C-alpha positions in Angstrom: -55.7 52.5 201.0 -54.5 50.1 198.2 -57.0 51.6 195.7 -55.7 55.0 196.6 -52.1 54.0 196.0 -53.0 52.4 192.7 -54.8 55.6 191.6 -51.7 57.7 192.6 -49.4 55.5 190.5 -51.8 55.6 187.6 -52.0 59.4 187.8 -48.1 59.6 187.9 -47.7 57.3 184.9 -50.4 59.1 182.9 -48.7 62.5 183.7 -45.4 61.1 182.5 -46.9 59.9 179.2 -48.5 63.4 178.7 -45.2 65.1 179.5 -43.2 62.9 177.1 -45.8 63.3 174.3 -45.6 67.0 174.8 -41.8 67.1 174.6 -42.0 64.9 171.5 -44.4 67.3 169.8 -42.6 70.4 170.8 -39.1 69.0 169.9 -38.5 71.6 167.1 -38.7 74.3 169.8 -37.3 72.4 172.9 -34.3 70.9 171.1 -32.6 74.2 170.2 -33.5 75.5 173.7 -31.9 72.6 175.4 -28.8 72.9 173.2 -28.7 76.7 174.0 -28.9 75.9 177.8 -26.1 73.3 177.4 -23.9 75.9 175.7 -24.8 78.6 178.3 -23.8 76.4 181.2 -20.4 75.8 179.6 -20.0 79.5 178.7 -20.6 80.5 182.3 -17.0 79.4 183.2 -15.1 81.9 181.0 -17.7 84.6 182.0 -17.1 84.2 185.7 -13.4 83.8 185.1 -13.4 87.3 183.5 -15.4 88.6 186.5 -12.7 87.2 188.9 -10.0 88.9 186.9 -11.6 92.2 187.5 -13.1 92.7 184.1 -16.3 94.8 184.3 -19.6 92.9 183.7 -20.6 94.8 180.6 -17.1 94.3 179.0 -16.9 90.6 179.9 -20.4 89.9 178.5 -19.5 91.8 175.3 -16.3 89.8 174.9 -18.1 86.6 175.4 -21.0 87.5 173.0 -18.6 88.4 170.2 -16.5 85.3 170.9 -19.6 83.1 170.7 -20.8 84.7 167.5 -17.3 84.2 165.9 -17.1 80.6 167.0 -20.7 79.9 165.7 -20.0 81.5 162.3 -16.6 79.6 162.0 -18.2 76.3 163.1 -21.0 76.7 160.6 -18.7 77.6 157.7 -16.1 74.9 158.3 -18.6 72.1 159.2 -21.2 73.2 156.7 -18.8 72.8 153.8 -17.7 69.4 155.0 -21.3 68.2 155.3 -22.3 69.4 151.9 -19.2 67.9 150.4 -19.7 64.6 152.0 -23.4 64.4 151.0 -22.6 65.3 147.4 -19.8 62.6 147.3 -22.0 59.8 148.8 -22.7 58.1 145.4 -18.9 58.0 144.7 -18.2 56.4 148.0 -21.0 53.9 147.7 -19.5 52.8 144.3 -16.0 52.5 145.8 -17.4 50.4 148.6 -19.1 48.0 146.1 -15.7 47.7 144.3 -14.1 46.8 147.6 -16.7 44.1 148.0 -15.8 42.7 144.6 -12.1 42.7 145.6 -12.9 40.8 148.8 -15.0 38.2 146.9 -12.2 37.7 144.4 -9.6 37.3 147.2 -11.8 34.7 149.0 -12.1 32.7 145.7 -8.4 32.2 145.7 -8.8 30.2 148.9 -11.6 28.1 147.5 -14.4 30.1 149.2 -17.1 30.7 146.6 -19.5 33.4 147.4 -21.6 35.6 145.1 -22.0 39.3 145.2 -25.8 39.0 145.5 -25.4 36.9 148.6 -23.1 39.5 150.2 -25.5 42.3 149.4 -28.4 40.3 150.7 -27.0 40.2 154.2 -24.6 43.2 154.1 -25.7 46.0 151.9 -22.8 48.4 151.4 -25.0 51.2 150.2 -27.1 51.1 153.4 -24.0 51.8 155.5 -23.2 55.1 153.8 -26.9 56.0 153.6 -27.1 55.7 157.4 -24.0 57.8 157.8 -25.5 60.3 155.3 -28.7 60.5 157.3 -26.8 61.3 160.5 -24.7 63.9 158.7 -27.8 65.5 157.2 -29.4 65.8 160.6 -26.2 67.4 161.9 -26.6 69.9 159.0 -30.1 70.6 160.1 -28.8 71.4 163.5 -26.4 73.9 162.0 -29.3 75.8 160.4 -30.5 76.5 163.9 -27.1 77.4 165.2 -27.7 81.2 164.7 -30.9 80.9 166.8 -29.2 78.7 169.4 -26.3 81.2 169.8 -28.6 84.1 170.4 -30.7 82.1 172.9 -27.5 81.3 174.7 -26.5 84.9 174.8 -29.8 86.0 176.3 -29.5 83.2 178.9 -26.0 84.4 179.9 -27.3 88.0 180.2 -29.6 86.7 183.0 -26.8 84.6 184.7 -25.6 87.4 187.0 -29.1 88.1 188.4 -30.1 84.5 188.8 -28.8 84.0 192.4 -30.9 87.0 193.7 -34.0 85.7 191.9 -33.5 82.2 193.4 -33.1 83.7 196.9 -36.4 85.5 196.5 -38.2 82.5 195.1 -37.0 80.1 197.8 -37.9 82.2 200.8 -40.9 80.0 201.7 -39.8 76.9 199.7 -38.9 73.4 201.1 -35.9 73.4 198.7 -32.9 75.2 200.1 -30.7 77.5 198.2 -27.7 75.3 199.3 -29.2 72.3 197.6 -29.8 74.2 194.4 -26.2 75.6 194.5 -24.9 72.0 194.9 -27.0 70.8 192.0 -25.8 73.8 189.9 -22.1 73.3 190.7 -22.2 69.6 190.0 -23.9 70.1 186.7 -21.5 72.9 185.7 -18.4 71.0 186.7 -19.5 67.8 184.9 -20.3 69.6 181.7 -17.2 71.7 181.8 -14.8 68.7 182.3 -16.7 66.6 179.8 -16.5 69.4 177.2 -12.8 69.8 177.7 -12.2 66.1 177.4 -14.5 65.9 174.3 -12.7 68.8 172.6 -9.4 67.0 173.3 -10.9 63.8 171.7 -12.2 65.7 168.7 -8.8 67.4 168.1 -6.8 64.2 168.3 -9.2 62.4 166.0 -9.1 65.2 163.4 -5.3 65.5 163.4 -4.8 61.7 163.2 -7.3 61.3 160.4 -5.8 64.3 158.5 -2.3 62.8 158.8 -3.7 59.5 157.4 -5.3 61.3 154.5 -8.9 60.3 155.4 -11.4 62.5 153.7 -13.6 64.9 155.8 -11.3 64.5 158.9 -12.9 67.7 160.5 -16.4 66.2 160.1 -15.4 62.9 161.8 -13.6 64.9 164.5 -16.7 66.9 165.3 -18.8 63.7 165.4 -16.2 62.2 167.8 -16.4 65.4 170.0 -20.2 65.2 170.2 -20.4 61.4 170.7 -17.8 61.6 173.5 -20.6 62.8 175.7 -22.0 59.2 175.4 -19.7 57.0 177.4 -19.0 53.3 176.5 -20.8 53.2 173.2 -20.1 56.7 171.9 -16.6 56.0 170.8 -17.8 52.9 168.9 -20.4 54.9 167.1 -17.9 57.7 166.3 -15.4 55.2 164.9 -17.8 53.6 162.5 -18.0 56.3 159.8 -14.3 57.2 159.9 -13.2 53.5 159.7 -15.6 52.9 156.8 -14.2 55.9 155.0 -10.6 54.5 155.5 -11.8 51.2 154.2 -13.2 52.7 151.1 -10.2 55.0 150.4 -7.3 52.8 151.3 -8.4 49.2 152.1 -8.1 47.1 155.3 -4.6 48.5 156.2 -5.7 52.0 157.2 -9.1 50.6 158.3 -7.4 48.8 161.1 -5.1 51.7 161.9 -8.2 54.0 162.3 -9.8 51.4 164.6 -6.6 51.3 166.7 -6.5 55.1 166.9 -10.1 55.2 168.3 -9.4 52.4 170.7 -6.2 54.2 171.9 -8.1 57.4 172.4 -10.9 55.6 174.3 -8.4 53.9 176.6 -6.3 57.0 177.3 -9.1 59.7 177.4 -12.1 57.6 178.6 -10.4 55.3 181.0 -7.5 57.4 182.4 -7.8 61.2 181.9 -11.6 61.6 182.3 -12.0 59.5 185.5 -9.2 61.4 187.2 -11.0 64.7 186.9 -14.6 63.7 186.8 -16.5 63.8 190.1 -17.2 60.6 192.0 -20.6 59.1 191.6 -21.3 60.6 188.2 -21.1 57.3 186.3 -24.1 55.8 184.7 -24.7 52.1 184.1 -24.2 50.9 180.5 -27.8 49.9 180.3 -29.0 53.4 181.4 -26.6 55.0 178.8 -28.0 52.8 176.0 -31.6 53.4 177.1 -31.1 57.1 177.5 -29.6 57.3 174.0 -32.7 55.6 172.5 -35.2 57.6 174.6 -33.7 61.1 174.2 -32.9 60.4 170.6 -36.5 59.4 169.9 -37.8 62.6 171.7 -35.4 65.2 170.4 -33.7 63.6 167.4 -30.0 64.1 166.8 -29.8 66.8 169.6 -31.3 64.3 172.0 -28.7 61.7 171.1 -25.8 64.0 171.7 -27.3 65.4 174.9 -28.7 62.0 176.1 -26.1 61.3 178.8 -25.7 65.0 180.0 -29.5 65.1 180.4 -29.6 61.8 182.3 -26.6 62.9 184.4 -28.5 66.1 185.3 -31.5 64.0 186.4 -29.1 61.9 188.5 -27.5 64.9 190.1 -30.9 66.4 191.0 -32.1 63.2 192.7 -28.7 62.6 194.4 -29.2 65.8 196.5 -32.7 64.8 197.7 -32.6 62.3 200.6 -36.1 61.0 199.8 -35.4 60.5 196.1 -31.7 59.4 196.3 -32.7 55.8 195.4 -33.3 57.1 191.8 -29.7 58.3 191.6 -28.4 55.0 192.9 -30.6 53.1 190.4 -29.0 55.1 187.5 -25.4 54.6 188.8 -22.8 52.2 187.4 -21.9 51.2 191.0 -23.1 51.7 194.6 -20.9 54.1 196.5 
């Protein structure tokens, strides 16, 4: 019996390794598809809202399709110009950051603290900071190149949305999984993604306006990054604050650097600790360790798309297991607390 159990565990682990390796190899195909599914789930809300208002299905879908195409083109144009502008300006910002390092060294020397520039660069290389940000921004630009494909995949998914319930009823006639369980999973996922998206848009808008008022370069780009990283709780706001704060330091010095840090801290407290928990469903929290590990895992598998979708993907896994009585322990293991 023990040998049989060991064999079953080995088969499960081997299957997981094969599945993960397959996802990693097929990331160029799967990543846009996952992003399209993510957009489609969110777009279902305005579609069904139009249905409830008595708008005919064909008209509602047409309105939604043209709206998505318009948003996609606008998003690509606005963000694309910001990305290309930032990447072309990287050498200038690196030089400005080096000059700031010189100023700090000179300031410290006034207090009798002697430190050489080579020592600072040995442990804190200013160029590497902007290169890392440039790498993230470049990957975001690569995502934009697939936005046209992602938009059309989303449109075709939405065209199938109205017929999906009937298909599921037919499929589940002789299945052990009930339609009620699938509906509960679907509603929880939809509600989570919709609320999280609204909160993330609010975060991105506040960041963009605040940075624009302060005169920080590429405020729209940092706002979009704040919007995307808001899907990663706890550490997402820290990651989003880093490039904007560094830009403020380079442009204006430590004064606006600390102001930008305080803005992100304020947004994190108000949005992340007050607004979001009020509307988010109970039991949808993930432990900090799970958030961090999911960020690493999904980022490794799907790249930049995996990083942005790491927590939504893990939340979906958690919701699926929470419905099953036999597998509910997985959901509890992923939670930030035991209900």
